[in-house]
PDB file of N, CA, C, O and CB in Angstrom:
ATOM      1  N   MET A   1     115.071 108.383 148.519  1.00  0.00           N
ATOM      2  CA  MET A   1     113.902 107.648 148.216  1.00  0.00           C
ATOM      3  C   MET A   1     114.175 106.512 147.759  1.00  0.00           C
ATOM      4  O   MET A   1     115.074 106.656 146.931  1.00  0.00           O
ATOM      5  CB  MET A   1     113.095 108.204 147.399  1.00  0.00           C
ATOM      6  N   ASP A   2     113.786 105.111 147.884  1.00  0.00           N
ATOM      7  CA  ASP A   2     113.689 104.131 146.516  1.00  0.00           C
ATOM      8  C   ASP A   2     113.164 103.532 145.420  1.00  0.00           C
ATOM      9  O   ASP A   2     112.650 102.421 145.549  1.00  0.00           O
ATOM     10  CB  ASP A   2     113.769 103.541 146.598  1.00  0.00           C
ATOM     11  N   GLY A   3     113.201 104.070 144.361  1.00  0.00           N
ATOM     12  CA  GLY A   3     111.510 103.761 143.638  1.00  0.00           C
ATOM     13  C   GLY A   3     110.638 104.935 142.904  1.00  0.00           C
ATOM     14  O   GLY A   3     109.664 105.021 142.156  1.00  0.00           O
ATOM     15  N   VAL A   4     111.770 105.962 143.705  1.00  0.00           N
ATOM     16  CA  VAL A   4     111.084 106.916 142.556  1.00  0.00           C
ATOM     17  C   VAL A   4     111.875 107.605 141.219  1.00  0.00           C
ATOM     18  O   VAL A   4     113.092 107.784 141.266  1.00  0.00           O
ATOM     19  CB  VAL A   4     110.550 108.149 143.341  1.00  0.00           C
ATOM     20  N   ILE A   5     111.033 107.996 139.956  1.00  0.00           N
ATOM     21  CA  ILE A   5     112.533 108.826 139.234  1.00  0.00           C
ATOM     22  C   ILE A   5     112.837 110.127 139.596  1.00  0.00           C
ATOM     23  O   ILE A   5     112.054 111.018 139.925  1.00  0.00           O
ATOM     24  CB  ILE A   5     112.498 109.038 137.637  1.00  0.00           C
ATOM     25  N   THR A   6     114.388 110.165 139.481  1.00  0.00           N
ATOM     26  CA  THR A   6     114.063 112.266 139.460  1.00  0.00           C
ATOM     27  C   THR A   6     115.274 112.512 138.726  1.00  0.00           C
ATOM     28  O   THR A   6     116.338 111.899 138.640  1.00  0.00           O
ATOM     29  CB  THR A   6     114.119 113.480 141.374  1.00  0.00           C
ATOM     30  N   GLY A   7     114.762 113.732 138.143  1.00  0.00           N
ATOM     31  CA  GLY A   7     115.838 114.594 137.407  1.00  0.00           C
ATOM     32  C   GLY A   7     115.446 114.196 136.249  1.00  0.00           C
ATOM     33  O   GLY A   7     114.300 113.791 136.053  1.00  0.00           O
ATOM     34  N   SER A   8     116.188 114.250 135.508  1.00  0.00           N
ATOM     35  CA  SER A   8     115.114 114.389 133.512  1.00  0.00           C
ATOM     36  C   SER A   8     114.703 113.191 133.933  1.00  0.00           C
ATOM     37  O   SER A   8     113.490 113.298 134.115  1.00  0.00           O
ATOM     38  CB  SER A   8     116.085 114.374 131.368  1.00  0.00           C
ATOM     39  N   GLY A   9     115.064 112.083 134.192  1.00  0.00           N
ATOM     40  CA  GLY A   9     114.578 110.583 133.598  1.00  0.00           C
ATOM     41  C   GLY A   9     112.757 110.470 133.871  1.00  0.00           C
ATOM     42  O   GLY A   9     111.897 109.858 133.236  1.00  0.00           O
ATOM     43  N   GLN A  10     112.657 111.454 135.239  1.00  0.00           N
ATOM     44  CA  GLN A  10     111.113 111.401 134.861  1.00  0.00           C
ATOM     45  C   GLN A  10     109.971 111.374 133.803  1.00  0.00           C
ATOM     46  O   GLN A  10     108.926 110.766 133.571  1.00  0.00           O
ATOM     47  CB  GLN A  10     110.827 112.086 135.228  1.00  0.00           C
ATOM     48  N   TRP A  11     110.834 112.483 133.229  1.00  0.00           N
ATOM     49  CA  TRP A  11     110.175 113.230 131.619  1.00  0.00           C
ATOM     50  C   TRP A  11     110.105 112.175 131.061  1.00  0.00           C
ATOM     51  O   TRP A  11     109.110 111.465 131.211  1.00  0.00           O
ATOM     52  CB  TRP A  11     111.071 114.372 130.570  1.00  0.00           C
ATOM     53  N   SER A  12     111.287 111.756 130.169  1.00  0.00           N
ATOM     54  CA  SER A  12     111.220 110.797 130.075  1.00  0.00           C
ATOM     55  C   SER A  12     110.484 109.174 129.833  1.00  0.00           C
ATOM     56  O   SER A  12     110.463 108.651 128.719  1.00  0.00           O
ATOM     57  CB  SER A  12     111.534 111.100 130.501  1.00  0.00           C
ATOM     58  N   TYR A  13     109.818 108.411 131.260  1.00  0.00           N
ATOM     59  CA  TYR A  13     109.387 108.037 131.427  1.00  0.00           C
ATOM     60  C   TYR A  13     107.540 108.572 130.971  1.00  0.00           C
ATOM     61  O   TYR A  13     106.709 108.084 130.205  1.00  0.00           O
ATOM     62  CB  TYR A  13     110.093 107.831 132.306  1.00  0.00           C
ATOM     63  N   VAL A  14     107.529 109.604 131.760  1.00  0.00           N
ATOM     64  CA  VAL A  14     105.805 109.805 130.971  1.00  0.00           C
ATOM     65  C   VAL A  14     105.761 110.128 129.506  1.00  0.00           C
ATOM     66  O   VAL A  14     104.828 109.821 128.764  1.00  0.00           O
ATOM     67  CB  VAL A  14     104.871 111.196 131.634  1.00  0.00           C
ATOM     68  N   ALA A  15     107.225 110.999 129.025  1.00  0.00           N
ATOM     69  CA  ALA A  15     107.141 110.754 127.034  1.00  0.00           C
ATOM     70  C   ALA A  15     106.885 109.225 126.157  1.00  0.00           C
ATOM     71  O   ALA A  15     106.414 108.866 125.078  1.00  0.00           O
ATOM     72  CB  ALA A  15     108.881 111.186 126.339  1.00  0.00           C
ATOM     73  N   ALA A  16     107.576 108.558 127.483  1.00  0.00           N
ATOM     74  CA  ALA A  16     107.501 106.710 126.413  1.00  0.00           C
ATOM     75  C   ALA A  16     106.303 106.381 126.459  1.00  0.00           C
ATOM     76  O   ALA A  16     105.827 105.630 125.608  1.00  0.00           O
ATOM     77  CB  ALA A  16     108.361 105.090 127.056  1.00  0.00           C
ATOM     78  N   ALA A  17     105.548 106.909 127.521  1.00  0.00           N
ATOM     79  CA  ALA A  17     104.007 106.948 127.965  1.00  0.00           C
ATOM     80  C   ALA A  17     103.281 106.995 127.284  1.00  0.00           C
ATOM     81  O   ALA A  17     102.506 106.180 126.783  1.00  0.00           O
ATOM     82  CB  ALA A  17     103.552 107.743 128.610  1.00  0.00           C
ATOM     83  N   TYR A  18     103.638 108.957 127.104  1.00  0.00           N
ATOM     84  CA  TYR A  18     103.036 109.087 125.745  1.00  0.00           C
ATOM     85  C   TYR A  18     102.725 108.428 124.484  1.00  0.00           C
ATOM     86  O   TYR A  18     101.646 108.277 123.911  1.00  0.00           O
ATOM     87  CB  TYR A  18     103.481 109.714 125.399  1.00  0.00           C
ATOM     88  N   ALA A  19     104.301 107.948 124.074  1.00  0.00           N
ATOM     89  CA  ALA A  19     104.620 107.681 122.957  1.00  0.00           C
ATOM     90  C   ALA A  19     103.682 106.355 122.866  1.00  0.00           C
ATOM     91  O   ALA A  19     103.029 106.364 121.823  1.00  0.00           O
ATOM     92  CB  ALA A  19     106.157 107.620 122.764  1.00  0.00           C
ATOM     93  N   MET A  20     103.472 105.348 123.591  1.00  0.00           N
ATOM     94  CA  MET A  20     103.289 104.005 124.009  1.00  0.00           C
ATOM     95  C   MET A  20     101.827 104.223 123.526  1.00  0.00           C
ATOM     96  O   MET A  20     101.412 103.618 122.538  1.00  0.00           O
ATOM     97  CB  MET A  20     103.651 103.531 125.673  1.00  0.00           C
ATOM     98  N   THR A  21     101.032 105.106 124.239  1.00  0.00           N
ATOM     99  CA  THR A  21      99.528 105.446 124.514  1.00  0.00           C
ATOM    100  C   THR A  21      99.101 105.623 123.019  1.00  0.00           C
ATOM    101  O   THR A  21      98.112 105.054 122.558  1.00  0.00           O
ATOM    102  CB  THR A  21      99.228 106.923 125.549  1.00  0.00           C
ATOM    103  N   ALA A  22      99.846 106.382 122.353  1.00  0.00           N
ATOM    104  CA  ALA A  22      99.007 106.654 121.154  1.00  0.00           C
ATOM    105  C   ALA A  22      99.850 105.335 119.761  1.00  0.00           C
ATOM    106  O   ALA A  22      99.611 105.458 118.559  1.00  0.00           O
ATOM    107  CB  ALA A  22      99.216 108.792 120.715  1.00  0.00           C
ATOM    108  N   LEU A  23     100.428 104.637 120.117  1.00  0.00           N
ATOM    109  CA  LEU A  23     100.936 103.998 119.426  1.00  0.00           C
ATOM    110  C   LEU A  23      99.573 103.034 119.616  1.00  0.00           C
ATOM    111  O   LEU A  23      98.624 103.007 118.832  1.00  0.00           O
ATOM    112  CB  LEU A  23     102.419 103.663 119.724  1.00  0.00           C
ATOM    113  N   VAL A  24      99.690 102.349 120.692  1.00  0.00           N
ATOM    114  CA  VAL A  24      98.754 101.210 121.151  1.00  0.00           C
ATOM    115  C   VAL A  24      97.080 101.060 120.403  1.00  0.00           C
ATOM    116  O   VAL A  24      96.460 100.262 119.700  1.00  0.00           O
ATOM    117  CB  VAL A  24      98.590 101.500 122.846  1.00  0.00           C
ATOM    118  N   SER A  25      96.758 103.077 121.432  1.00  0.00           N
ATOM    119  CA  SER A  25      95.885 104.050 120.035  1.00  0.00           C
ATOM    120  C   SER A  25      95.701 103.507 118.816  1.00  0.00           C
ATOM    121  O   SER A  25      94.905 102.584 118.641  1.00  0.00           O
ATOM    122  CB  SER A  25      96.622 105.368 119.520  1.00  0.00           C
ATOM    123  N   ALA A  26      96.253 103.906 118.083  1.00  0.00           N
ATOM    124  CA  ALA A  26      96.298 103.515 116.857  1.00  0.00           C
ATOM    125  C   ALA A  26      96.501 102.840 116.213  1.00  0.00           C
ATOM    126  O   ALA A  26      96.266 103.062 115.025  1.00  0.00           O
ATOM    127  CB  ALA A  26      96.549 103.787 116.480  1.00  0.00           C
ATOM    128  N   LEU A  27      97.122 101.481 116.681  1.00  0.00           N
ATOM    129  CA  LEU A  27      96.774 100.496 116.628  1.00  0.00           C
ATOM    130  C   LEU A  27      95.565  99.644 116.203  1.00  0.00           C
ATOM    131  O   LEU A  27      95.173  98.921 115.288  1.00  0.00           O
ATOM    132  CB  LEU A  27      97.012 100.446 117.349  1.00  0.00           C
ATOM    133  N   VAL A  28      95.078 100.313 117.791  1.00  0.00           N
ATOM    134  CA  VAL A  28      93.387  99.603 117.558  1.00  0.00           C
ATOM    135  C   VAL A  28      92.341 100.511 116.704  1.00  0.00           C
ATOM    136  O   VAL A  28      91.441  99.995 116.041  1.00  0.00           O
ATOM    137  CB  VAL A  28      92.515  99.409 119.215  1.00  0.00           C
ATOM    138  N   LEU A  29      92.570 102.053 116.793  1.00  0.00           N
ATOM    139  CA  LEU A  29      91.607 102.320 115.666  1.00  0.00           C
ATOM    140  C   LEU A  29      91.632 101.200 114.341  1.00  0.00           C
ATOM    141  O   LEU A  29      90.690 100.454 114.070  1.00  0.00           O
ATOM    142  CB  LEU A  29      91.989 103.838 115.118  1.00  0.00           C
ATOM    143  N   TRP A  30      93.176 101.279 113.451  1.00  0.00           N
ATOM    144  CA  TRP A  30      93.527 100.832 112.596  1.00  0.00           C
ATOM    145  C   TRP A  30      92.768  99.080 112.573  1.00  0.00           C
ATOM    146  O   TRP A  30      92.099  98.647 111.635  1.00  0.00           O
ATOM    147  CB  TRP A  30      95.003 101.142 112.679  1.00  0.00           C
ATOM    148  N   ARG A  31      93.117  98.274 113.913  1.00  0.00           N
ATOM    149  CA  ARG A  31      92.330  96.901 114.012  1.00  0.00           C
ATOM    150  C   ARG A  31      90.682  96.715 113.561  1.00  0.00           C
ATOM    151  O   ARG A  31      90.117  95.873 112.863  1.00  0.00           O
ATOM    152  CB  ARG A  31      92.403  96.524 115.544  1.00  0.00           C
ATOM    153  N   SER A  32      90.217  97.866 114.274  1.00  0.00           N
ATOM    154  CA  SER A  32      88.985  98.248 113.768  1.00  0.00           C
ATOM    155  C   SER A  32      88.366  98.688 112.780  1.00  0.00           C
ATOM    156  O   SER A  32      87.214  98.263 112.687  1.00  0.00           O
ATOM    157  CB  SER A  32      88.711  98.754 114.192  1.00  0.00           C
ATOM    158  N   TRP A  33      88.630  99.240 112.164  1.00  0.00           N
ATOM    159  CA  TRP A  33      88.910  99.682 111.159  1.00  0.00           C
ATOM    160  C   TRP A  33      88.539  99.147 109.670  1.00  0.00           C
ATOM    161  O   TRP A  33      87.831  99.324 108.679  1.00  0.00           O
ATOM    162  CB  TRP A  33      89.967  99.761 111.386  1.00  0.00           C
ATOM    163  N   ARG A  34      90.022  97.999 110.544  1.00  0.00           N
ATOM    164  CA  ARG A  34      90.072  96.982 109.008  1.00  0.00           C
ATOM    165  C   ARG A  34      88.796  96.074 109.765  1.00  0.00           C
ATOM    166  O   ARG A  34      88.163  97.130 109.776  1.00  0.00           O
ATOM    167  CB  ARG A  34      92.051  95.774 108.509  1.00  0.00           C
ATOM    168  N   ALA A  35      88.592  95.863 109.902  1.00  0.00           N
ATOM    169  CA  ALA A  35      87.450  94.612 111.165  1.00  0.00           C
ATOM    170  C   ALA A  35      85.581  95.225 110.411  1.00  0.00           C
ATOM    171  O   ALA A  35      84.674  94.501 110.002  1.00  0.00           O
ATOM    172  CB  ALA A  35      87.714  95.446 114.059  1.00  0.00           C
ATOM    173  N   MET A  36      85.625  96.694 110.491  1.00  0.00           N
ATOM    174  CA  MET A  36      83.813  96.963 110.095  1.00  0.00           C
ATOM    175  C   MET A  36      84.090  97.234 108.663  1.00  0.00           C
ATOM    176  O   MET A  36      82.974  97.501 108.216  1.00  0.00           O
ATOM    177  CB  MET A  36      82.797  98.546 110.972  1.00  0.00           C
ATOM    178  N   ARG A  37      85.141  97.335 107.463  1.00  0.00           N
ATOM    179  CA  ARG A  37      85.812  96.986 106.632  1.00  0.00           C
ATOM    180  C   ARG A  37      84.999  95.561 105.589  1.00  0.00           C
ATOM    181  O   ARG A  37      84.208  95.285 104.687  1.00  0.00           O
ATOM    182  CB  ARG A  37      87.111  96.756 107.446  1.00  0.00           C
ATOM    183  N   THR A  38      86.208  94.914 106.856  1.00  0.00           N
ATOM    184  CA  THR A  38      85.573  93.348 106.420  1.00  0.00           C
ATOM    185  C   THR A  38      84.115  92.511 106.205  1.00  0.00           C
ATOM    186  O   THR A  38      83.705  91.508 105.620  1.00  0.00           O
ATOM    187  CB  THR A  38      86.016  92.621 107.309  1.00  0.00           C
ATOM    188  N   ALA A  39      83.531  93.768 107.205  1.00  0.00           N
ATOM    189  CA  ALA A  39      81.951  93.117 108.357  1.00  0.00           C
ATOM    190  C   ALA A  39      81.344  93.274 107.150  1.00  0.00           C
ATOM    191  O   ALA A  39      80.499  92.533 106.647  1.00  0.00           O
ATOM    192  CB  ALA A  39      81.029  94.180 110.039  1.00  0.00           C
ATOM    193  N   GLU A  40      81.987  94.638 106.548  1.00  0.00           N
ATOM    194  CA  GLU A  40      80.717  95.891 105.658  1.00  0.00           C
ATOM    195  C   GLU A  40      81.076  95.105 104.206  1.00  0.00           C
ATOM    196  O   GLU A  40      80.025  95.111 103.566  1.00  0.00           O
ATOM    197  CB  GLU A  40      81.269  98.288 105.619  1.00  0.00           C
ATOM    198  N   ALA A  41      81.671  94.726 103.768  1.00  0.00           N
ATOM    199  CA  ALA A  41      82.269  92.993 102.472  1.00  0.00           C
ATOM    200  C   ALA A  41      81.640  92.009 102.662  1.00  0.00           C
ATOM    201  O   ALA A  41      81.001  91.621 101.684  1.00  0.00           O
ATOM    202  CB  ALA A  41      83.883  92.132 102.611  1.00  0.00           C
ATOM    203  N   ARG A  42      81.523  91.154 103.988  1.00  0.00           N
ATOM    204  CA  ARG A  42      80.844  90.387 103.922  1.00  0.00           C
ATOM    205  C   ARG A  42      78.828  91.011 103.586  1.00  0.00           C
ATOM    206  O   ARG A  42      77.961  90.816 102.734  1.00  0.00           O
ATOM    207  CB  ARG A  42      81.375  89.670 105.213  1.00  0.00           C
ATOM    208  N   SER A  43      78.933  91.542 104.464  1.00  0.00           N
ATOM    209  CA  SER A  43      77.118  92.250 104.559  1.00  0.00           C
ATOM    210  C   SER A  43      77.122  92.608 102.849  1.00  0.00           C
ATOM    211  O   SER A  43      76.087  92.365 102.227  1.00  0.00           O
ATOM    212  CB  SER A  43      76.812  94.266 105.917  1.00  0.00           C
ATOM    213  N   ASP A  44      78.131  93.102 102.231  1.00  0.00           N
ATOM    214  CA  ASP A  44      77.302  93.280 101.078  1.00  0.00           C
ATOM    215  C   ASP A  44      77.169  92.630  99.305  1.00  0.00           C
ATOM    216  O   ASP A  44      76.642  92.925  98.232  1.00  0.00           O
ATOM    217  CB  ASP A  44      77.523  94.501 101.053  1.00  0.00           C
ATOM    218  N   ALA A  45      78.348  91.217 100.141  1.00  0.00           N
ATOM    219  CA  ALA A  45      77.807  90.332  99.313  1.00  0.00           C
ATOM    220  C   ALA A  45      76.944  89.373  99.447  1.00  0.00           C
ATOM    221  O   ALA A  45      76.342  89.011  98.435  1.00  0.00           O
ATOM    222  CB  ALA A  45      78.497  89.889  98.913  1.00  0.00           C
ATOM    223  N   LEU A  46      76.629  88.630 100.922  1.00  0.00           N
ATOM    224  CA  LEU A  46      74.955  88.306 101.775  1.00  0.00           C
ATOM    225  C   LEU A  46      73.582  88.985 101.263  1.00  0.00           C
ATOM    226  O   LEU A  46      72.512  88.379 101.210  1.00  0.00           O
ATOM    227  CB  LEU A  46      74.989  88.938 103.457  1.00  0.00           C
ATOM    228  N   ARG A  47      73.762  90.262 100.915  1.00  0.00           N
ATOM    229  CA  ARG A  47      73.317  91.281 100.458  1.00  0.00           C
ATOM    230  C   ARG A  47      72.543  90.901  99.359  1.00  0.00           C
ATOM    231  O   ARG A  47      71.338  90.690  99.217  1.00  0.00           O
ATOM    232  CB  ARG A  47      74.236  92.143 100.235  1.00  0.00           C
ATOM    233  N   LYS A  48      73.711  90.855  98.461  1.00  0.00           N
ATOM    234  CA  LYS A  48      73.499  90.861  96.775  1.00  0.00           C
ATOM    235  C   LYS A  48      73.235  89.469  96.933  1.00  0.00           C
ATOM    236  O   LYS A  48      72.074  89.125  96.712  1.00  0.00           O
ATOM    237  CB  LYS A  48      74.889  91.337  95.559  1.00  0.00           C
ATOM    238  N   GLU A  49      74.486  88.134  97.442  1.00  0.00           N
ATOM    239  CA  GLU A  49      73.113  86.961  97.431  1.00  0.00           C
ATOM    240  C   GLU A  49      71.675  86.847  97.544  1.00  0.00           C
ATOM    241  O   GLU A  49      71.062  86.002  96.890  1.00  0.00           O
ATOM    242  CB  GLU A  49      73.188  86.258  98.257  1.00  0.00           C
ATOM    243  N   GLN A  50      71.373  87.270  97.961  1.00  0.00           N
ATOM    244  CA  GLN A  50      69.564  87.489  98.766  1.00  0.00           C
ATOM    245  C   GLN A  50      68.926  88.353  97.781  1.00  0.00           C
ATOM    246  O   GLN A  50      67.712  88.199  97.646  1.00  0.00           O
ATOM    247  CB  GLN A  50      69.412  88.483 100.583  1.00  0.00           C
ATOM    248  N   ARG A  51      69.715  89.542  96.817  1.00  0.00           N
ATOM    249  CA  ARG A  51      68.655  89.795  96.364  1.00  0.00           C
ATOM    250  C   ARG A  51      69.175  88.836  94.418  1.00  0.00           C
ATOM    251  O   ARG A  51      68.732  89.298  93.366  1.00  0.00           O
ATOM    252  CB  ARG A  51      68.312  91.797  96.643  1.00  0.00           C
ATOM    253  N   GLY A  52      69.983  87.747  94.450  1.00  0.00           N
ATOM    254  CA  GLY A  52      70.018  87.140  93.272  1.00  0.00           C
ATOM    255  C   GLY A  52      70.991  88.524  92.774  1.00  0.00           C
ATOM    256  O   GLY A  52      70.361  89.580  92.822  1.00  0.00           O
ATOM    257  N   GLY A  53      72.084  88.612  92.420  1.00  0.00           N
ATOM    258  CA  GLY A  53      72.893  89.357  92.150  1.00  0.00           C
ATOM    259  C   GLY A  53      72.804  91.308  92.130  1.00  0.00           C
ATOM    260  O   GLY A  53      73.714  92.129  92.007  1.00  0.00           O
ATOM    261  N   ARG A  54      71.624  91.458  92.272  1.00  0.00           N
ATOM    262  CA  ARG A  54      71.745  92.166  92.379  1.00  0.00           C
ATOM    263  C   ARG A  54      72.107  92.649  94.002  1.00  0.00           C
ATOM    264  O   ARG A  54      72.174  91.861  94.945  1.00  0.00           O
ATOM    265  CB  ARG A  54      70.978  92.399  91.678  1.00  0.00           C
ATOM    266  N   LEU A  55      72.339  94.264  94.095  1.00  0.00           N
ATOM    267  CA  LEU A  55      72.697  94.461  95.159  1.00  0.00           C
ATOM    268  C   LEU A  55      72.462  96.070  95.701  1.00  0.00           C
ATOM    269  O   LEU A  55      73.218  97.037  95.788  1.00  0.00           O
ATOM    270  CB  LEU A  55      73.964  93.961  95.108  1.00  0.00           C
ATOM    271  N   VAL A  56      70.390  95.753  96.158  1.00  0.00           N
ATOM    272  CA  VAL A  56      69.923  96.769  96.164  1.00  0.00           C
ATOM    273  C   VAL A  56      69.433  97.142  97.916  1.00  0.00           C
ATOM    274  O   VAL A  56      68.898  96.367  98.709  1.00  0.00           O
ATOM    275  CB  VAL A  56      68.887  96.670  95.032  1.00  0.00           C
ATOM    276  N   ILE A  57      69.795  98.442  98.114  1.00  0.00           N
ATOM    277  CA  ILE A  57      70.948  99.581  99.790  1.00  0.00           C
ATOM    278  C   ILE A  57      68.995 100.083  99.805  1.00  0.00           C
ATOM    279  O   ILE A  57      68.571 100.892 100.630  1.00  0.00           O
ATOM    280  CB  ILE A  57      73.140 101.873  99.102  1.00  0.00           C
TER     281      ILE A  57
END
């Protein structure tokens, strides 16, 4: 049957797919965290500017 992975090759494919999924998920998590930190810093700076130099929460 053509196009079917047989033998131990199928498990290598499954392991690679899981590894790639974990790597991409970690990358998305890291980029989201960095974007959140940047947005928080910009928000704090704007809030400080609006309060006349004092950071009031």
